[in-house]
C-alpha atoms as an extended CHARMM CRD file, in Angstrom:
* protein
*
       116  EXT
         1         1  MET       CA            -38.4370000000       24.3290000000        1.0400000000  PROA      1               0.0000000000
         2         2  SER       CA            -36.9450000000       23.4840000000        4.3730000000  PROA      2               0.0000000000
         3         3  LEU       CA            -38.8500000000       23.5530000000        7.6130000000  PROA      3               0.0000000000
         4         4  VAL       CA            -36.8650000000       26.5380000000        8.9190000000  PROA      4               0.0000000000
         5         5  MET       CA            -37.5870000000       28.5440000000        5.7690000000  PROA      5               0.0000000000
         6         6  ALA       CA            -41.2930000000       27.7170000000        6.0080000000  PROA      6               0.0000000000
         7         7  ALA       CA            -41.4060000000       28.8140000000        9.6570000000  PROA      7               0.0000000000
         8         8  LEU       CA            -39.6080000000       32.0810000000        8.8340000000  PROA      8               0.0000000000
         9         9  THR       CA            -41.9810000000       32.7570000000        5.9300000000  PROA      9               0.0000000000
        10        10  ILE       CA            -45.0470000000       32.1290000000        8.0810000000  PROA      10              0.0000000000
        11        11  ALA       CA            -43.6680000000       34.3180000000       10.8860000000  PROA      11              0.0000000000
        12        12  ALA       CA            -42.8150000000       37.1610000000        8.4830000000  PROA      12              0.0000000000
        13        13  THR       CA            -46.2100000000       36.9730000000        6.7660000000  PROA      13              0.0000000000
        14        14  LEU       CA            -48.0720000000       36.9190000000       10.0600000000  PROA      14              0.0000000000
        15        15  SER       CA            -46.0020000000       39.8520000000       11.3620000000  PROA      15              0.0000000000
        16        16  ILE       CA            -46.7160000000       41.9500000000        8.2730000000  PROA      16              0.0000000000
        17        17  ILE       CA            -50.4360000000       41.1780000000        8.4960000000  PROA      17              0.0000000000
        18        18  LEU       CA            -50.5730000000       42.1140000000       12.1900000000  PROA      18              0.0000000000
        19        19  ILE       CA            -48.6180000000       45.3310000000       11.6290000000  PROA      19              0.0000000000
        20        20  THR       CA            -50.9490000000       46.3300000000        8.7940000000  PROA      20              0.0000000000
        21        21  VAL       CA            -54.1030000000       45.5400000000       10.7700000000  PROA      21              0.0000000000
        22        22  SER       CA            -52.8640000000       47.3770000000       13.8710000000  PROA      22              0.0000000000
        23        23  PHE       CA            -52.0650000000       50.4330000000       11.7670000000  PROA      23              0.0000000000
        24        24  TRP       CA            -55.4560000000       50.6550000000       10.0290000000  PROA      24              0.0000000000
        25        25  LEU       CA            -57.7960000000       49.3170000000       12.7130000000  PROA      25              0.0000000000
        26        26  PRO       CA            -57.6230000000       51.9280000000       15.5220000000  PROA      26              0.0000000000
        27        27  GLN       CA            -59.3890000000       55.2520000000       15.3840000000  PROA      27              0.0000000000
        28        28  LEU       CA            -57.1910000000       58.0340000000       14.1080000000  PROA      28              0.0000000000
        29        29  ILE       CA            -59.1200000000       60.7570000000       15.9860000000  PROA      29              0.0000000000
        30        30  PRO       CA            -59.0860000000       59.9490000000       19.7210000000  PROA      30              0.0000000000
        31        31  ASP       CA            -61.8860000000       61.2900000000       21.8890000000  PROA      31              0.0000000000
        32        32  TYR       CA            -61.6570000000       63.2160000000       25.1650000000  PROA      32              0.0000000000
        33        33  GLU       CA            -61.8500000000       60.1490000000       27.4130000000  PROA      33              0.0000000000
        34        34  LYS       CA            -58.8960000000       58.4930000000       25.7140000000  PROA      34              0.0000000000
        35        35  LEU       CA            -56.7800000000       61.6260000000       26.0340000000  PROA      35              0.0000000000
        36        36  SER       CA            -57.4450000000       61.9950000000       29.7490000000  PROA      36              0.0000000000
        37        37  PRO       CA            -54.8780000000       60.4140000000       32.0890000000  PROA      37              0.0000000000
        38        38  TYR       CA            -57.5880000000       58.4670000000       33.9520000000  PROA      38              0.0000000000
        39        39  GLU       CA            -60.0360000000       56.2530000000       32.1040000000  PROA      39              0.0000000000
        40        40  CYS       CA            -61.9790000000       55.0850000000       35.1540000000  PROA      40              0.0000000000
        41        41  GLY       CA            -64.8350000000       57.5980000000       34.9520000000  PROA      41              0.0000000000
        42        42  PHE       CA            -63.9920000000       60.2690000000       37.5300000000  PROA      42              0.0000000000
        43        43  ASP       CA            -62.3240000000       63.6190000000       37.0850000000  PROA      43              0.0000000000
        44        44  PRO       CA            -58.6980000000       63.7510000000       38.2230000000  PROA      44              0.0000000000
        45        45  LEU       CA            -58.0270000000       65.6970000000       41.4120000000  PROA      45              0.0000000000
        46        46  GLY       CA            -54.5440000000       66.8790000000       40.4760000000  PROA      46              0.0000000000
        47        47  SER       CA            -52.0050000000       66.7210000000       37.7110000000  PROA      47              0.0000000000
        48        48  ALA       CA            -51.0190000000       63.2730000000       36.4720000000  PROA      48              0.0000000000
        49        49  ARG       CA            -47.6310000000       64.5470000000       35.3410000000  PROA      49              0.0000000000
        50        50  LEU       CA            -45.9970000000       65.0160000000       38.7450000000  PROA      50              0.0000000000
        51        51  PRO       CA            -42.2990000000       64.1490000000       38.7280000000  PROA      51              0.0000000000
        52        52  PHE       CA            -41.0550000000       61.1000000000       40.6030000000  PROA      52              0.0000000000
        53        53  SER       CA            -38.4800000000       61.3720000000       43.3290000000  PROA      53              0.0000000000
        54        54  LEU       CA            -34.9330000000       60.4980000000       42.3030000000  PROA      54              0.0000000000
        55        55  ARG       CA            -34.7650000000       58.1640000000       45.2840000000  PROA      55              0.0000000000
        56        56  PHE       CA            -37.5010000000       56.0660000000       43.6650000000  PROA      56              0.0000000000
        57        57  PHE       CA            -35.3490000000       55.6710000000       40.5590000000  PROA      57              0.0000000000
        58        58  LEU       CA            -32.2900000000       54.8370000000       42.6870000000  PROA      58              0.0000000000
        59        59  ILE       CA            -34.1560000000       52.0540000000       44.4690000000  PROA      59              0.0000000000
        60        60  ALA       CA            -35.4820000000       50.7660000000       41.1370000000  PROA      60              0.0000000000
        61        61  ILE       CA            -32.0060000000       50.7420000000       39.5840000000  PROA      61              0.0000000000
        62        62  LEU       CA            -30.5680000000       48.9500000000       42.6330000000  PROA      62              0.0000000000
        63        63  PHE       CA            -33.3250000000       46.3470000000       42.3580000000  PROA      63              0.0000000000
        64        64  LEU       CA            -32.5160000000       45.7980000000       38.6770000000  PROA      64              0.0000000000
        65        65  LEU       CA            -28.7990000000       45.6060000000       39.4330000000  PROA      65              0.0000000000
        66        66  PHE       CA            -29.2220000000       42.9240000000       42.0710000000  PROA      66              0.0000000000
        67        67  ASP       CA            -31.7140000000       41.0950000000       39.8600000000  PROA      67              0.0000000000
        68        68  LEU       CA            -29.0970000000       41.0870000000       37.1040000000  PROA      68              0.0000000000
        69        69  GLU       CA            -26.5610000000       39.7970000000       39.6160000000  PROA      69              0.0000000000
        70        70  ILE       CA            -28.7790000000       36.7570000000       40.1940000000  PROA      70              0.0000000000
        71        71  ALA       CA            -28.8760000000       36.1510000000       36.4470000000  PROA      71              0.0000000000
        72        72  LEU       CA            -25.0860000000       36.4100000000       36.2450000000  PROA      72              0.0000000000
        73        73  LEU       CA            -24.5730000000       33.9640000000       39.1100000000  PROA      73              0.0000000000
        74        74  LEU       CA            -27.1740000000       31.4870000000       37.8510000000  PROA      74              0.0000000000
        75        75  PRO       CA            -24.6670000000       29.3860000000       35.8310000000  PROA      75              0.0000000000
        76        76  LEU       CA            -22.3600000000       29.1220000000       38.8590000000  PROA      76              0.0000000000
        77        77  PRO       CA            -23.2070000000       25.4780000000       39.7370000000  PROA      77              0.0000000000
        78        78  TRP       CA            -22.2280000000       24.3890000000       36.2240000000  PROA      78              0.0000000000
        79        79  GLY       CA            -18.7850000000       25.9070000000       36.8010000000  PROA      79              0.0000000000
        80        80  ASP       CA            -17.8810000000       22.7880000000       38.7720000000  PROA      80              0.0000000000
        81        81  GLN       CA            -17.5750000000       20.9330000000       35.4690000000  PROA      81              0.0000000000
        82        82  LEU       CA            -14.7000000000       23.1490000000       34.2890000000  PROA      82              0.0000000000
        83        83  PRO       CA            -11.0790000000       22.0500000000       34.6110000000  PROA      83              0.0000000000
        84        84  LEU       CA            -10.4530000000       24.7860000000       37.2270000000  PROA      84              0.0000000000
        85        85  PRO       CA            -13.6250000000       25.3570000000       39.2800000000  PROA      85              0.0000000000
        86        86  SER       CA            -11.7510000000       27.7990000000       41.4840000000  PROA      86              0.0000000000
        87        87  THR       CA            -11.6540000000       30.2790000000       38.5830000000  PROA      87              0.0000000000
        88        88  THR       CA            -15.4550000000       30.3210000000       38.4900000000  PROA      88              0.0000000000
        89        89  PHE       CA            -15.5660000000       30.8530000000       42.2460000000  PROA      89              0.0000000000
        90        90  ILE       CA            -13.0710000000       33.7330000000       42.0560000000  PROA      90              0.0000000000
        91        91  TRP       CA            -15.0780000000       35.5210000000       39.3250000000  PROA      91              0.0000000000
        92        92  ALA       CA            -18.3720000000       35.0380000000       41.1930000000  PROA      92              0.0000000000
        93        93  ALA       CA            -16.8080000000       36.2290000000       44.4470000000  PROA      93              0.0000000000
        94        94  SER       CA            -15.3880000000       39.3120000000       42.7220000000  PROA      94              0.0000000000
        95        95  VAL       CA            -18.8250000000       40.2030000000       41.2820000000  PROA      95              0.0000000000
        96        96  LEU       CA            -20.4180000000       39.8150000000       44.7050000000  PROA      96              0.0000000000
        97        97  PHE       CA            -17.6130000000       41.7910000000       46.3450000000  PROA      97              0.0000000000
        98        98  LEU       CA            -18.0010000000       44.7210000000       43.9210000000  PROA      98              0.0000000000
        99        99  LEU       CA            -21.7700000000       44.7790000000       44.3690000000  PROA      99              0.0000000000
       100       100  THR       CA            -21.3960000000       44.6570000000       48.1430000000  PROA      100             0.0000000000
       101       101  LEU       CA            -18.9180000000       47.5570000000       48.0600000000  PROA      101             0.0000000000
       102       102  GLY       CA            -21.3450000000       49.5950000000       45.9480000000  PROA      102             0.0000000000
       103       103  LEU       CA            -24.2170000000       48.8350000000       48.2970000000  PROA      103             0.0000000000
       104       104  ILE       CA            -22.1590000000       49.8070000000       51.3490000000  PROA      104             0.0000000000
       105       105  TYR       CA            -21.1300000000       53.0510000000       49.6440000000  PROA      105             0.0000000000
       106       106  GLU       CA            -24.7600000000       53.9420000000       48.8350000000  PROA      106             0.0000000000
       107       107  TRP       CA            -25.7890000000       53.0670000000       52.3660000000  PROA      107             0.0000000000
       108       108  LEU       CA            -23.0950000000       55.2480000000       53.9460000000  PROA      108             0.0000000000
       109       109  GLN       CA            -23.8980000000       58.1630000000       51.6210000000  PROA      109             0.0000000000
       110       110  GLY       CA            -27.5530000000       58.0000000000       52.6980000000  PROA      110             0.0000000000
       111       111  GLY       CA            -28.8540000000       57.1680000000       49.2520000000  PROA      111             0.0000000000
       112       112  LEU       CA            -31.0590000000       54.3880000000       50.5590000000  PROA      112             0.0000000000
       113       113  GLU       CA            -32.8660000000       56.5450000000       53.1220000000  PROA      113             0.0000000000
       114       114  TRP       CA            -36.3980000000       56.9930000000       51.8430000000  PROA      114             0.0000000000
       115       115  ALA       CA            -37.3700000000       59.8760000000       54.1340000000  PROA      115             0.0000000000
       116       116  GLU       CA            -35.1200000000       62.8930000000       54.4350000000  PROA      116             0.0000000000
């Protein structure tokens, strides 16, 4: 048996054991404290199911978008090793240009204003 096959067998066996234990170990009838939205010992003052503002989600999505942009531009220094490094620069500049245009559009539309 090869080393890869042994590692896959051990990982599959361990996964099946953990899935089985996690299915049978917890209580099947939860009590009142576990069903309450706060488990810190005091009674909640209001509803825990209040909807979030859409502006919060917009800011979160913009954060994720620019975080993804960093991940896309991370291999940029290794583009110097290609036969045409200018191609890498053009693609990176186009990604940054499109993101900048989107950010300017959101800014001008007032989507980034937190208070109305």
